[in-house]
One Martini backbone bead per residue (centre of mass of N, CA, C, O) as a GRO file, in nm:
protein
  546
    1UNK     BB    1   0.009   0.703   1.386
    2UNK     BB    2   0.314   0.648   1.378
    3UNK     BB    3   0.605   0.827   1.425
    4UNK     BB    4   0.725   0.602   1.238
    5UNK     BB    5   0.836   0.398   1.028
    6UNK     BB    6   0.900   0.080   1.128
    7UNK     BB    7   1.014   0.005   0.839
    8UNK     BB    8   1.326   0.068   0.671
    9UNK     BB    9   1.475   0.160   0.342
   10UNK     BB   10   1.681   0.162   0.069
   11UNK     BB   11   1.672   0.209  -0.261
   12UNK     BB   12   1.745  -0.022  -0.528
   13UNK     BB   13   1.927  -0.098  -0.854
   14UNK     BB   14   1.932  -0.394  -1.033
   15UNK     BB   15   2.061  -0.644  -1.267
   16UNK     BB   16   1.889  -0.923  -1.426
   17UNK     BB   17   1.762  -1.216  -1.525
   18UNK     BB   18   1.465  -1.343  -1.688
   19UNK     BB   19   1.291  -1.609  -1.653
   20UNK     BB   20   1.094  -1.863  -1.710
   21UNK     BB   21   0.821  -2.005  -1.648
   22UNK     BB   22   0.721  -2.237  -1.391
   23UNK     BB   23   0.578  -2.530  -1.262
   24UNK     BB   24   0.430  -2.606  -0.981
   25UNK     BB   25   0.386  -2.859  -0.782
   26UNK     BB   26   0.037  -2.910  -0.771
   27UNK     BB   27   0.026  -2.652  -0.972
   28UNK     BB   28  -0.043  -2.405  -1.162
   29UNK     BB   29   0.080  -2.184  -1.365
   30UNK     BB   30   0.186  -1.869  -1.406
   31UNK     BB   31   0.024  -1.659  -1.649
   32UNK     BB   32  -0.020  -1.484  -1.912
   33UNK     BB   33  -0.255  -1.323  -2.050
   34UNK     BB   34  -0.469  -1.309  -2.279
   35UNK     BB   35  -0.586  -1.147  -2.542
   36UNK     BB   36  -0.849  -0.900  -2.547
   37UNK     BB   37  -1.094  -0.670  -2.582
   38UNK     BB   38  -0.999  -0.548  -2.279
   39UNK     BB   39  -0.684  -0.482  -2.285
   40UNK     BB   40  -0.701  -0.161  -2.255
   41UNK     BB   41  -0.760  -0.179  -1.932
   42UNK     BB   42  -0.469  -0.259  -1.881
   43UNK     BB   43  -0.187  -0.174  -1.674
   44UNK     BB   44  -0.117  -0.476  -1.614
   45UNK     BB   45   0.086  -0.777  -1.613
   46UNK     BB   46   0.126  -1.074  -1.532
   47UNK     BB   47   0.390  -1.243  -1.344
   48UNK     BB   48   0.643  -1.525  -1.386
   49UNK     BB   49   0.892  -1.713  -1.205
   50UNK     BB   50   1.089  -2.002  -1.191
   51UNK     BB   51   1.229  -2.223  -0.925
   52UNK     BB   52   1.475  -2.417  -0.764
   53UNK     BB   53   1.517  -2.583  -0.435
   54UNK     BB   54   1.675  -2.599  -0.105
   55UNK     BB   55   1.615  -2.701   0.249
   56UNK     BB   56   1.734  -2.716   0.589
   57UNK     BB   57   1.525  -2.859   0.853
   58UNK     BB   58   1.598  -3.038   1.116
   59UNK     BB   59   1.765  -3.235   0.904
   60UNK     BB   60   1.565  -3.167   0.665
   61UNK     BB   61   1.515  -3.208   0.330
   62UNK     BB   62   1.379  -2.947   0.111
   63UNK     BB   63   1.200  -2.939  -0.171
   64UNK     BB   64   1.143  -2.669  -0.409
   65UNK     BB   65   0.913  -2.432  -0.550
   66UNK     BB   66   0.953  -2.115  -0.704
   67UNK     BB   67   0.752  -1.806  -0.723
   68UNK     BB   68   0.795  -1.510  -0.902
   69UNK     BB   69   0.539  -1.241  -0.886
   70UNK     BB   70   0.212  -1.127  -1.009
   71UNK     BB   71  -0.090  -0.967  -0.903
   72UNK     BB   72  -0.404  -0.835  -0.984
   73UNK     BB   73  -0.563  -0.543  -0.848
   74UNK     BB   74  -0.854  -0.375  -0.713
   75UNK     BB   75  -1.072  -0.167  -0.619
   76UNK     BB   76  -1.340  -0.094  -0.475
   77UNK     BB   77  -1.603  -0.148  -0.723
   78UNK     BB   78  -1.488  -0.332  -0.932
   79UNK     BB   79  -1.571  -0.439  -1.269
   80UNK     BB   80  -1.490  -0.710  -1.476
   81UNK     BB   81  -1.731  -0.635  -1.700
   82UNK     BB   82  -1.618  -0.359  -1.738
   83UNK     BB   83  -1.523  -0.083  -1.912
   84UNK     BB   84  -1.245   0.117  -1.823
   85UNK     BB   85  -1.156   0.205  -2.122
   86UNK     BB   86  -1.247   0.409  -2.351
   87UNK     BB   87  -1.494   0.331  -2.542
   88UNK     BB   88  -1.762   0.279  -2.329
   89UNK     BB   89  -1.686   0.345  -2.053
   90UNK     BB   90  -1.721   0.305  -1.706
   91UNK     BB   91  -1.710   0.575  -1.494
   92UNK     BB   92  -1.754   0.399  -1.214
   93UNK     BB   93  -1.497   0.258  -1.276
   94UNK     BB   94  -1.211   0.195  -1.154
   95UNK     BB   95  -0.870   0.253  -1.285
   96UNK     BB   96  -0.708   0.138  -1.074
   97UNK     BB   97  -0.395  -0.048  -1.006
   98UNK     BB   98  -0.239  -0.349  -0.882
   99UNK     BB   99   0.095  -0.496  -0.859
  100UNK     BB  100   0.147  -0.781  -0.671
  101UNK     BB  101   0.417  -0.904  -0.504
  102UNK     BB  102   0.563  -1.238  -0.503
  103UNK     BB  103   0.674  -1.531  -0.302
  104UNK     BB  104   0.659  -1.878  -0.361
  105UNK     BB  105   0.661  -2.188  -0.171
  106UNK     BB  106   0.675  -2.536  -0.289
  107UNK     BB  107   0.652  -2.838  -0.189
  108UNK     BB  108   0.766  -3.118  -0.301
  109UNK     BB  109   0.524  -3.387  -0.298
  110UNK     BB  110   0.288  -3.211  -0.181
  111UNK     BB  111  -0.028  -3.211  -0.109
  112UNK     BB  112  -0.217  -2.934  -0.138
  113UNK     BB  113  -0.472  -3.013   0.041
  114UNK     BB  114  -0.273  -3.072   0.308
  115UNK     BB  115  -0.102  -2.822   0.274
  116UNK     BB  116   0.002  -2.563   0.423
  117UNK     BB  117  -0.070  -2.202   0.397
  118UNK     BB  118   0.127  -1.886   0.419
  119UNK     BB  119   0.070  -1.549   0.468
  120UNK     BB  120   0.324  -1.291   0.425
  121UNK     BB  121   0.384  -0.973   0.611
  122UNK     BB  122   0.455  -0.661   0.654
  123UNK     BB  123   0.428  -0.310   0.709
  124UNK     BB  124   0.444   0.033   0.844
  125UNK     BB  125   0.325   0.147   0.616
  126UNK     BB  126   0.523   0.062   0.317
  127UNK     BB  127   0.642  -0.218   0.337
  128UNK     BB  128   0.826  -0.466   0.267
  129UNK     BB  129   0.902  -0.841   0.294
  130UNK     BB  130   1.225  -0.876   0.344
  131UNK     BB  131   1.240  -0.938   0.645
  132UNK     BB  132   1.086  -1.217   0.664
  133UNK     BB  133   1.229  -1.352   0.425
  134UNK     BB  134   1.550  -1.294   0.520
  135UNK     BB  135   1.512  -1.332   0.853
  136UNK     BB  136   1.305  -1.589   0.892
  137UNK     BB  137   1.126  -1.807   0.660
  138UNK     BB  138   1.297  -1.839   0.445
  139UNK     BB  139   1.549  -2.040   0.285
  140UNK     BB  140   1.701  -1.763   0.324
  141UNK     BB  141   1.960  -1.598   0.540
  142UNK     BB  142   2.058  -1.314   0.687
  143UNK     BB  143   2.352  -1.214   0.844
  144UNK     BB  144   2.358  -1.052   1.165
  145UNK     BB  145   2.411  -0.879   1.422
  146UNK     BB  146   2.365  -1.021   1.773
  147UNK     BB  147   2.467  -0.752   1.977
  148UNK     BB  148   2.368  -0.450   1.889
  149UNK     BB  149   2.527  -0.399   1.639
  150UNK     BB  150   2.674  -0.296   1.349
  151UNK     BB  151   2.661  -0.417   1.049
  152UNK     BB  152   2.882  -0.481   0.830
  153UNK     BB  153   2.968  -0.440   0.531
  154UNK     BB  154   3.010  -0.555   0.256
  155UNK     BB  155   2.990  -0.876   0.259
  156UNK     BB  156   2.709  -1.076   0.297
  157UNK     BB  157   2.566  -1.335   0.469
  158UNK     BB  158   2.403  -1.616   0.305
  159UNK     BB  159   2.191  -1.878   0.436
  160UNK     BB  160   2.075  -2.140   0.535
  161UNK     BB  161   1.743  -2.184   0.679
  162UNK     BB  162   1.679  -2.355   0.975
  163UNK     BB  163   1.390  -2.157   1.028
  164UNK     BB  164   1.219  -2.242   0.829
  165UNK     BB  165   0.860  -2.313   0.739
  166UNK     BB  166   0.886  -2.551   0.530
  167UNK     BB  167   0.824  -2.797   0.737
  168UNK     BB  168   0.487  -2.694   0.752
  169UNK     BB  169   0.481  -2.487   0.501
  170UNK     BB  170   0.374  -2.291   0.272
  171UNK     BB  171   0.486  -1.983   0.108
  172UNK     BB  172   0.377  -1.623   0.107
  173UNK     BB  173   0.530  -1.334  -0.003
  174UNK     BB  174   0.416  -0.990   0.041
  175UNK     BB  175   0.372  -0.698  -0.130
  176UNK     BB  176   0.267  -0.400  -0.106
  177UNK     BB  177   0.137  -0.151  -0.250
  178UNK     BB  178   0.433   0.001  -0.390
  179UNK     BB  179   0.618  -0.217  -0.273
  180UNK     BB  180   0.899  -0.316  -0.387
  181UNK     BB  181   0.758  -0.482  -0.679
  182UNK     BB  182   0.523  -0.318  -0.640
  183UNK     BB  183   0.237  -0.156  -0.801
  184UNK     BB  184   0.083   0.155  -0.904
  185UNK     BB  185  -0.203   0.276  -1.105
  186UNK     BB  186  -0.378   0.539  -1.208
  187UNK     BB  187  -0.644   0.682  -1.098
  188UNK     BB  188  -0.617   0.742  -0.776
  189UNK     BB  189  -0.407   0.535  -0.660
  190UNK     BB  190  -0.360   0.616  -0.363
  191UNK     BB  191  -0.662   0.604  -0.274
  192UNK     BB  192  -0.704   0.299  -0.368
  193UNK     BB  193  -0.448   0.172  -0.159
  194UNK     BB  194  -0.392   0.408   0.067
  195UNK     BB  195  -0.533   0.239   0.332
  196UNK     BB  196  -0.681   0.055   0.552
  197UNK     BB  197  -0.913  -0.060   0.367
  198UNK     BB  198  -0.770  -0.067   0.089
  199UNK     BB  199  -0.539  -0.264   0.178
  200UNK     BB  200  -0.727  -0.500   0.272
  201UNK     BB  201  -0.868  -0.538  -0.001
  202UNK     BB  202  -0.616  -0.611  -0.167
  203UNK     BB  203  -0.543  -0.866   0.004
  204UNK     BB  204  -0.799  -1.014  -0.039
  205UNK     BB  205  -0.769  -1.048  -0.339
  206UNK     BB  206  -0.500  -1.188  -0.334
  207UNK     BB  207  -0.571  -1.444  -0.171
  208UNK     BB  208  -0.810  -1.545  -0.359
  209UNK     BB  209  -0.641  -1.543  -0.622
  210UNK     BB  210  -0.424  -1.746  -0.524
  211UNK     BB  211  -0.620  -1.985  -0.464
  212UNK     BB  212  -0.704  -2.008  -0.758
  213UNK     BB  213  -0.428  -2.022  -0.924
  214UNK     BB  214  -0.310  -2.273  -0.713
  215UNK     BB  215  -0.531  -2.466  -0.577
  216UNK     BB  216  -0.583  -2.370  -0.233
  217UNK     BB  217  -0.862  -2.380  -0.091
  218UNK     BB  218  -0.825  -2.670   0.077
  219UNK     BB  219  -0.622  -2.547   0.253
  220UNK     BB  220  -0.451  -2.468   0.509
  221UNK     BB  221  -0.481  -2.138   0.665
  222UNK     BB  222  -0.258  -1.841   0.693
  223UNK     BB  223  -0.172  -1.549   0.887
  224UNK     BB  224   0.128  -1.324   0.866
  225UNK     BB  225   0.197  -1.040   1.083
  226UNK     BB  226   0.395  -0.743   1.100
  227UNK     BB  227   0.300  -0.491   1.270
  228UNK     BB  228   0.100  -0.347   1.052
  229UNK     BB  229   0.025  -0.646   0.983
  230UNK     BB  230  -0.181  -0.671   1.223
  231UNK     BB  231  -0.411  -0.485   1.141
  232UNK     BB  232  -0.439  -0.604   0.866
  233UNK     BB  233  -0.523  -0.888   0.974
  234UNK     BB  234  -0.785  -0.803   1.107
  235UNK     BB  235  -0.928  -0.702   0.856
  236UNK     BB  236  -0.873  -0.943   0.667
  237UNK     BB  237  -1.010  -1.175   0.835
  238UNK     BB  238  -1.286  -1.040   0.826
  239UNK     BB  239  -1.317  -1.030   0.523
  240UNK     BB  240  -1.292  -1.335   0.476
  241UNK     BB  241  -1.498  -1.450   0.669
  242UNK     BB  242  -1.762  -1.239   0.624
  243UNK     BB  243  -1.726  -1.165   0.305
  244UNK     BB  244  -1.607  -1.466   0.171
  245UNK     BB  245  -1.623  -1.736   0.323
  246UNK     BB  246  -1.310  -1.776   0.455
  247UNK     BB  247  -1.166  -1.994   0.649
  248UNK     BB  248  -0.923  -1.993   0.900
  249UNK     BB  249  -0.701  -2.138   1.113
  250UNK     BB  250  -0.492  -1.881   1.136
  251UNK     BB  251  -0.334  -1.613   1.336
  252UNK     BB  252  -0.024  -1.429   1.314
  253UNK     BB  253   0.118  -1.202   1.561
  254UNK     BB  254   0.379  -0.960   1.515
  255UNK     BB  255   0.402  -0.688   1.678
  256UNK     BB  256   0.149  -0.553   1.814
  257UNK     BB  257  -0.118  -0.312   1.671
  258UNK     BB  258  -0.467  -0.218   1.708
  259UNK     BB  259  -0.444   0.028   1.915
  260UNK     BB  260  -0.334   0.360   1.864
  261UNK     BB  261  -0.402   0.481   2.153
  262UNK     BB  262  -0.148   0.296   2.281
  263UNK     BB  263   0.068   0.462   2.180
  264UNK     BB  264   0.386   0.607   2.284
  265UNK     BB  265   0.363   0.762   2.022
  266UNK     BB  266   0.215   1.082   2.058
  267UNK     BB  267   0.055   1.084   2.334
  268UNK     BB  268   0.092   1.397   2.413
  269UNK     BB  269  -0.158   1.470   2.201
  270UNK     BB  270  -0.345   1.291   2.425
  271UNK     BB  271  -0.469   1.414   2.687
  272UNK     BB  272  -0.598   1.169   2.927
  273UNK     BB  273  -0.437   0.924   2.777
  274UNK     BB  274  -0.255   0.673   2.969
  275UNK     BB  275  -0.222   0.367   2.868
  276UNK     BB  276   0.052   0.381   2.708
  277UNK     BB  277   0.236   0.409   2.963
  278UNK     BB  278   0.159   0.143   3.092
  279UNK     BB  279   0.232  -0.058   2.847
  280UNK     BB  280   0.539   0.043   2.828
  281UNK     BB  281   0.693   0.001   3.096
  282UNK     BB  282   0.809  -0.293   3.070
  283UNK     BB  283   1.001  -0.217   2.839
  284UNK     BB  284   1.169  -0.014   2.993
  285UNK     BB  285   1.259  -0.223   3.206
  286UNK     BB  286   1.394  -0.425   3.016
  287UNK     BB  287   1.606  -0.228   2.913
  288UNK     BB  288   1.734  -0.160   3.189
  289UNK     BB  289   1.812  -0.451   3.251
  290UNK     BB  290   1.996  -0.506   3.010
  291UNK     BB  291   2.181  -0.237   3.094
  292UNK     BB  292   2.213  -0.224   3.400
  293UNK     BB  293   1.993   0.021   3.528
  294UNK     BB  294   1.884  -0.146   3.761
  295UNK     BB  295   1.832  -0.005   4.087
  296UNK     BB  296   1.918  -0.185   4.307
  297UNK     BB  297   1.931  -0.511   4.265
  298UNK     BB  298   1.931  -0.694   4.014
  299UNK     BB  299   1.756  -0.903   3.875
  300UNK     BB  300   1.790  -1.225   3.732
  301UNK     BB  301   1.486  -1.240   3.632
  302UNK     BB  302   1.308  -1.106   3.379
  303UNK     BB  303   1.016  -1.220   3.404
  304UNK     BB  304   0.971  -1.163   3.705
  305UNK     BB  305   1.026  -0.863   3.683
  306UNK     BB  306   0.788  -0.802   3.483
  307UNK     BB  307   0.556  -0.880   3.666
  308UNK     BB  308   0.608  -0.666   3.870
  309UNK     BB  309   0.570  -0.424   3.665
  310UNK     BB  310   0.296  -0.485   3.569
  311UNK     BB  311   0.160  -0.444   3.844
  312UNK     BB  312   0.243  -0.154   3.883
  313UNK     BB  313   0.114  -0.036   3.624
  314UNK     BB  314  -0.199  -0.148   3.692
  315UNK     BB  315  -0.190   0.016   3.974
  316UNK     BB  316  -0.018   0.253   4.097
  317UNK     BB  317   0.033   0.401   3.834
  318UNK     BB  318  -0.257   0.421   3.722
  319UNK     BB  319  -0.367   0.578   3.969
  320UNK     BB  320  -0.187   0.823   3.944
  321UNK     BB  321  -0.275   0.910   3.662
  322UNK     BB  322  -0.581   0.931   3.725
  323UNK     BB  323  -0.546   1.172   3.936
  324UNK     BB  324  -0.368   1.384   3.850
  325UNK     BB  325  -0.378   1.682   4.014
  326UNK     BB  326  -0.463   1.504   4.287
  327UNK     BB  327  -0.193   1.422   4.338
  328UNK     BB  328   0.008   1.381   4.589
  329UNK     BB  329   0.331   1.473   4.643
  330UNK     BB  330   0.429   1.223   4.789
  331UNK     BB  331   0.319   1.026   4.575
  332UNK     BB  332   0.466   1.131   4.338
  333UNK     BB  333   0.751   1.078   4.443
  334UNK     BB  334   0.723   0.770   4.476
  335UNK     BB  335   0.656   0.702   4.183
  336UNK     BB  336   0.912   0.823   4.056
  337UNK     BB  337   1.110   0.639   4.210
  338UNK     BB  338   0.995   0.373   4.084
  339UNK     BB  339   1.040   0.451   3.790
  340UNK     BB  340   1.352   0.491   3.811
  341UNK     BB  341   1.417   0.208   3.895
  342UNK     BB  342   1.292   0.060   3.636
  343UNK     BB  343   1.417   0.265   3.387
  344UNK     BB  344   1.690   0.451   3.464
  345UNK     BB  345   1.589   0.722   3.531
  346UNK     BB  346   1.569   1.019   3.656
  347UNK     BB  347   1.382   1.159   3.893
  348UNK     BB  348   1.363   1.451   3.786
  349UNK     BB  349   1.275   1.368   3.496
  350UNK     BB  350   1.006   1.235   3.573
  351UNK     BB  351   0.882   1.482   3.709
  352UNK     BB  352   0.909   1.679   3.460
  353UNK     BB  353   0.717   1.454   3.295
  354UNK     BB  354   0.475   1.375   3.478
  355UNK     BB  355   0.518   1.046   3.465
  356UNK     BB  356   0.552   1.091   3.131
  357UNK     BB  357   0.693   0.864   2.892
  358UNK     BB  358   0.801   0.853   2.601
  359UNK     BB  359   0.965   0.682   2.360
  360UNK     BB  360   1.157   0.912   2.259
  361UNK     BB  361   1.254   0.998   2.545
  362UNK     BB  362   1.377   0.723   2.629
  363UNK     BB  363   1.572   0.685   2.392
  364UNK     BB  364   1.736   0.964   2.456
  365UNK     BB  365   1.794   0.939   2.781
  366UNK     BB  366   1.912   0.668   2.895
  367UNK     BB  367   2.219   0.737   2.734
  368UNK     BB  368   2.305   1.044   2.743
  369UNK     BB  369   2.577   1.040   2.905
  370UNK     BB  370   2.703   0.875   2.635
  371UNK     BB  371   2.572   0.981   2.355
  372UNK     BB  372   2.313   0.779   2.332
  373UNK     BB  373   2.085   0.596   2.132
  374UNK     BB  374   1.807   0.412   2.157
  375UNK     BB  375   1.643   0.165   2.042
  376UNK     BB  376   1.322   0.101   1.911
  377UNK     BB  377   1.293  -0.187   1.771
  378UNK     BB  378   1.569  -0.229   1.952
  379UNK     BB  379   1.706  -0.183   2.280
  380UNK     BB  380   1.993  -0.332   2.223
  381UNK     BB  381   2.033  -0.087   2.055
  382UNK     BB  382   2.293   0.164   1.963
  383UNK     BB  383   2.376   0.517   1.910
  384UNK     BB  384   2.462   0.811   1.809
  385UNK     BB  385   2.382   1.114   1.849
  386UNK     BB  386   2.254   1.360   1.650
  387UNK     BB  387   2.115   1.535   1.896
  388UNK     BB  388   2.186   1.618   2.219
  389UNK     BB  389   1.924   1.843   2.243
  390UNK     BB  390   1.705   1.665   2.202
  391UNK     BB  391   1.414   1.515   2.323
  392UNK     BB  392   1.418   1.305   2.088
  393UNK     BB  393   1.466   1.071   1.885
  394UNK     BB  394   1.617   1.085   1.541
  395UNK     BB  395   1.662   0.767   1.539
  396UNK     BB  396   1.717   0.416   1.448
  397UNK     BB  397   1.970   0.199   1.519
  398UNK     BB  398   1.850  -0.067   1.411
  399UNK     BB  399   1.795   0.016   1.126
  400UNK     BB  400   2.090   0.112   1.066
  401UNK     BB  401   2.224  -0.182   1.124
  402UNK     BB  402   2.034  -0.371   0.903
  403UNK     BB  403   1.921  -0.265   0.620
  404UNK     BB  404   2.156  -0.320   0.422
  405UNK     BB  405   2.151  -0.630   0.438
  406UNK     BB  406   1.866  -0.668   0.334
  407UNK     BB  407   1.869  -0.514   0.069
  408UNK     BB  408   2.104  -0.666  -0.057
  409UNK     BB  409   2.008  -0.965  -0.027
  410UNK     BB  410   1.743  -0.934  -0.189
  411UNK     BB  411   1.846  -0.832  -0.453
  412UNK     BB  412   2.034  -1.066  -0.510
  413UNK     BB  413   1.832  -1.302  -0.480
  414UNK     BB  414   1.610  -1.215  -0.688
  415UNK     BB  415   1.812  -1.200  -0.939
  416UNK     BB  416   1.987  -1.465  -0.910
  417UNK     BB  417   1.775  -1.696  -0.793
  418UNK     BB  418   1.482  -1.607  -0.903
  419UNK     BB  419   1.488  -1.412  -1.171
  420UNK     BB  420   1.405  -1.127  -1.058
  421UNK     BB  421   1.428  -0.763  -1.191
  422UNK     BB  422   1.452  -0.674  -1.466
  423UNK     BB  423   1.436  -0.327  -1.481
  424UNK     BB  424   1.391  -0.304  -1.167
  425UNK     BB  425   1.281  -0.148  -0.876
  426UNK     BB  426   1.350  -0.175  -0.541
  427UNK     BB  427   1.124  -0.111  -0.257
  428UNK     BB  428   1.160  -0.125   0.073
  429UNK     BB  429   1.000   0.161   0.079
  430UNK     BB  430   0.707   0.375   0.116
  431UNK     BB  431   0.575   0.700   0.140
  432UNK     BB  432   0.228   0.704   0.244
  433UNK     BB  433   0.137   0.949   0.447
  434UNK     BB  434   0.023   1.165   0.258
  435UNK     BB  435  -0.225   0.947   0.165
  436UNK     BB  436  -0.316   0.813   0.409
  437UNK     BB  437  -0.608   0.637   0.528
  438UNK     BB  438  -0.714   0.602   0.871
  439UNK     BB  439  -0.976   0.524   0.806
  440UNK     BB  440  -1.248   0.321   0.964
  441UNK     BB  441  -1.483   0.053   0.929
  442UNK     BB  442  -1.637  -0.113   1.138
  443UNK     BB  443  -1.811  -0.364   1.227
  444UNK     BB  444  -2.146  -0.252   1.178
  445UNK     BB  445  -2.134   0.069   1.155
  446UNK     BB  446  -2.127   0.247   0.861
  447UNK     BB  447  -1.878   0.421   0.974
  448UNK     BB  448  -1.636   0.667   1.059
  449UNK     BB  449  -1.482   0.723   1.331
  450UNK     BB  450  -1.371   0.981   1.560
  451UNK     BB  451  -1.076   0.817   1.584
  452UNK     BB  452  -0.851   0.611   1.654
  453UNK     BB  453  -0.721   0.350   1.546
  454UNK     BB  454  -0.932   0.039   1.578
  455UNK     BB  455  -0.921  -0.332   1.520
  456UNK     BB  456  -1.046  -0.510   1.744
  457UNK     BB  457  -1.335  -0.565   1.617
  458UNK     BB  458  -1.234  -0.738   1.382
  459UNK     BB  459  -1.115  -0.971   1.532
  460UNK     BB  460  -1.366  -1.036   1.703
  461UNK     BB  461  -1.557  -1.096   1.467
  462UNK     BB  462  -1.396  -1.338   1.345
  463UNK     BB  463  -1.411  -1.509   1.611
  464UNK     BB  464  -1.719  -1.527   1.623
  465UNK     BB  465  -1.779  -1.634   1.336
  466UNK     BB  466  -1.508  -1.821   1.408
  467UNK     BB  467  -1.462  -2.022   1.681
  468UNK     BB  468  -1.193  -2.186   1.549
  469UNK     BB  469  -1.012  -1.947   1.555
  470UNK     BB  470  -0.661  -1.900   1.578
  471UNK     BB  471  -0.434  -1.714   1.801
  472UNK     BB  472  -0.091  -1.574   1.764
  473UNK     BB  473   0.115  -1.407   1.996
  474UNK     BB  474   0.401  -1.198   1.928
  475UNK     BB  475   0.708  -1.092   2.115
  476UNK     BB  476   0.928  -0.834   2.230
  477UNK     BB  477   1.073  -0.697   2.512
  478UNK     BB  478   1.257  -0.468   2.314
  479UNK     BB  479   0.989  -0.318   2.211
  480UNK     BB  480   0.913   0.033   2.137
  481UNK     BB  481   0.690   0.031   1.914
  482UNK     BB  482   0.545  -0.254   2.022
  483UNK     BB  483   0.464  -0.336   2.307
  484UNK     BB  484   0.397  -0.635   2.454
  485UNK     BB  485   0.171  -0.532   2.664
  486UNK     BB  486  -0.023  -0.417   2.458
  487UNK     BB  487  -0.109  -0.682   2.324
  488UNK     BB  488  -0.216  -0.809   2.580
  489UNK     BB  489  -0.424  -0.601   2.640
  490UNK     BB  490  -0.590  -0.613   2.382
  491UNK     BB  491  -0.674  -0.921   2.414
  492UNK     BB  492  -0.814  -0.849   2.707
  493UNK     BB  493  -1.024  -0.640   2.532
  494UNK     BB  494  -1.190  -0.806   2.374
  495UNK     BB  495  -1.517  -0.863   2.210
  496UNK     BB  496  -1.543  -1.154   2.376
  497UNK     BB  497  -1.583  -1.442   2.486
  498UNK     BB  498  -1.429  -1.609   2.730
  499UNK     BB  499  -1.397  -1.880   2.564
  500UNK     BB  500  -1.212  -1.735   2.329
  501UNK     BB  501  -0.945  -1.687   2.487
  502UNK     BB  502  -0.840  -1.995   2.432
  503UNK     BB  503  -0.751  -1.908   2.120
  504UNK     BB  504  -0.518  -1.758   2.270
  505UNK     BB  505  -0.172  -1.725   2.224
  506UNK     BB  506   0.168  -1.691   2.382
  507UNK     BB  507   0.492  -1.528   2.287
  508UNK     BB  508   0.816  -1.446   2.423
  509UNK     BB  509   1.123  -1.241   2.374
  510UNK     BB  510   1.480  -1.162   2.380
  511UNK     BB  511   1.377  -0.912   2.186
  512UNK     BB  512   1.233  -0.737   1.929
  513UNK     BB  513   1.044  -0.652   1.674
  514UNK     BB  514   1.263  -0.833   1.531
  515UNK     BB  515   1.299  -1.128   1.664
  516UNK     BB  516   1.503  -1.256   1.443
  517UNK     BB  517   1.765  -1.082   1.518
  518UNK     BB  518   1.777  -1.326   1.727
  519UNK     BB  519   1.868  -1.642   1.718
  520UNK     BB  520   1.735  -1.774   1.969
  521UNK     BB  521   1.454  -1.646   1.898
  522UNK     BB  522   1.422  -1.775   1.621
  523UNK     BB  523   1.403  -2.065   1.706
  524UNK     BB  524   1.150  -2.017   1.894
  525UNK     BB  525   0.975  -1.907   1.677
  526UNK     BB  526   0.961  -2.149   1.491
  527UNK     BB  527   0.856  -2.356   1.702
  528UNK     BB  528   0.589  -2.203   1.768
  529UNK     BB  529   0.469  -2.183   1.485
  530UNK     BB  530   0.485  -2.481   1.408
  531UNK     BB  531   0.304  -2.581   1.640
  532UNK     BB  532   0.057  -2.422   1.566
  533UNK     BB  533   0.006  -2.534   1.284
  534UNK     BB  534   0.000  -2.843   1.360
  535UNK     BB  535  -0.253  -2.812   1.576
  536UNK     BB  536  -0.454  -2.647   1.337
  537UNK     BB  537  -0.475  -2.802   1.036
  538UNK     BB  538  -0.673  -3.059   1.030
  539UNK     BB  539  -0.484  -3.301   0.979
  540UNK     BB  540  -0.516  -3.631   0.920
  541UNK     BB  541  -0.270  -3.844   0.938
  542UNK     BB  542   0.012  -3.731   0.954
  543UNK     BB  543   0.282  -3.730   0.761
  544UNK     BB  544   0.590  -3.759   0.714
  545UNK     BB  545   0.719  -3.466   0.580
  546UNK     BB  546   0.482  -3.238   0.529
   0.00000   0.00000   0.00000
């Protein structure tokens, strides 16, 4: 698991009116189920509320119908024909249920058979999807400080999102079981939904259920996951492709971590495994470059500088770490001096750390002389040290700087604009780690290996099963939570034929974990994702304004 929940926020409760459901154009309306003889088995009832709006993207006005609602999913092994509760209940049938909240946006006038649809979620695990919804691709976007500073308190500005993906795709923002407006209930509910495989199974049911409910089986289909949403996507796409026979056009991975053994958080607890230090070094260097701590003679071009650092990391630095105690003192000194040059850290600190700097150590030490902690999710941010004497960072200044704006904006938007949330508490994140089952059964294994979570085999399996599946990897140079070079490294070590490497494309930005927190990067992110969808959606004779 990661050292901290990647994305977090404080839960708030507001009250607003709940409107009646409305029917999205080109698709049947979500409706409450009729009562039946098995009604006593239901813990939740599906809900939906409709609204209309418009967004302007690239100078084009797009009218849409929005549906905010819930779909009910069950744990693996659930039988929809068995009686779950009461007299005559099947005791082997799982009793837990999850009510998964979503907000879907359908472009008006667009034939659903030809219109792409993209399923979008954040990670955590345990995070809601307000981040991607209100910061990246929804029709409304909260405006936050773009200079690494703390966004001032309310009122926050929420504006038309000129970078929404509504110009190329219908969108479905999904909250994981228990987070946001999603809920779990029933016997062993945490075990049923909080774990790598349980979570992916719930999302598998949600996606197939949504395709059925809204008649979108024959639409071009995409997954978009951020942070823990990337390992979720790897397991989910393999479930869909190999288990459900549902081919997707593409998978989009933002701020990727598929192999948790590569995480630079907690790596000190696994001595002898040094790859995480290697893949994190370019992000350390990017951060030092941004803060003008690379010296002397700071290079003018970040990307050229990072190519140099990547080469050093995978050659001289990797060889030095591999040598362990056999590394000669003179060579150790030379490597330490080069690391200090790239990272902005003192040479003696690097030597005392045995050439191995964890993420938390770097965040705490880089600006220690100024009493500042460097941001983890985005190292362009910094904030006052909580404890000047601690070894590692005690909090993340980027989360502190932005979370209130997102929590406030989504609560207000959901209740006032979408008309959803009366009498309900919105949970920006839930602490799932007490219950989270990190065990995972890789494709074809039949058992759970005793190892750190690694879902690279799942993505590889899906790509081999469907050789036309395209993958887009996106990352920020200033992301210390999931360093960009780690994702590159993972993709170049997938167990796939060399020919399938051409199915993977890459884009990186001068931003952090939440790439969209920097407006110039947000524009580039939109353009790159829109281009990816347009070139992979298999729609022939694409009409203007689709």
